[in-house]
Every structure is written in C-alpha cells, then in structure tokens.
C-alpha positions, 0 to 999 in steps of 0.5 A: 098635472099629477094623478093620486090613488084614492082608495080603502082597501086597496080598491078605488079610483085615480084622480087629478091632484088638482081636483082632488085638493080642491075636494078634499079641501071642501070636504074638510070644511064640511066635518063637524068639529070635535073638541077631541082632535084625536077622533078618527074623522078629526085626524083625517080633516086635519090631514085633509087640510095639510094635503090640499094646502102642500100637495106634491104631485102624484102624492096626494093622500086621502087616507079613507082607510083610516076613516073606514075602519072606525064606523063612528068616523065613517058616518061622520065623514059620509054625513060631511059628503052629503052635506057637501053635496046637498050644497053644491046641488043648490049651487050654481053651475060653476065655482069661479076661479076667484073663489076657488083661488080664496081656500088656500090651496097652494101650488095650483092657482085656478084660471078657469071654472070648475063646473059643480057637476064634476064636484057631485061626481066626486062626492059620489065616487066617495060615498060608492068607495066608503060604502064598497061598491068601488071594486077596481084596483090601481091598475084601472084607469076607466073611472076618474071622477071629476075628469069628464067635462 
C-alpha cells in the first residue's frame, strides 16, 4: 500500500493511498455541482473522481493548491468537507466494505470496515490544511490522518 503527500504550498501530511482515494471520492460527491465545469472546484472535483477511480500507488494527487488559490472555490470545498463531516458524524461507527466497494474505487477491494472516526480525522486535517494550520512538510510523517486505529 502506497502513500501520498497532501499539500497546500508545500505544507501538509502523508496519507495512505487507499484512505485518500476513499476520502477524495466521498468529498467529490459532496461538492455542489456547478454548470460551469471550468470553475476551480469543479475541475478539482473531476480530478478527485478520476484520482479515486484510477489511482497509482504513491501518486494520488489531491491538488489542493488549485482550490486554495481561489477564495470562492476554497469556500465551496470547505463547505463540502463540513457537509461530509456532518453526515459522517451522524453515521454509524463504521462503513462496511460492501458499501465502500459500491463507490467505484478501482485498484482496492475493501474487505474490512472503516471507522467513521478515521474519515472524520481526515476531514478535519483537510480543513486545517486549507486554513493554514498545518505547517509540516513532506519530510514529516508524525501525523498521517486516518492511520490511527
């Protein structure tokens, strides 16, 4: 299992590719659709869907810099993250593999349930990263959201 660095302006954290693909798929599904497919949040949403569908270990790219540069897009993505977190907090304790496998994430067949608390930790890390609260670079592996059990 590979891992990828999720960053904004070279600050960020490492994540397991399988969890990152799951998170990106869920996040993409919560971004409010816009008829303007060239809007930064829609470009990011489409990239996230593609990344989560056809990831290559070690090369899953969230490309949050693209979103962070546009205040409107950033606001829409933050809103999507908060909406997803709200849904996760109201959900049961785990997402079952049969449910996760319905999301169309190729390259990974889930056989174990995923605790929603791990996804909530990832969502909060994305919010902190977009808010500039995470200052670690690619040389740090002290915090890997979603990896704690």
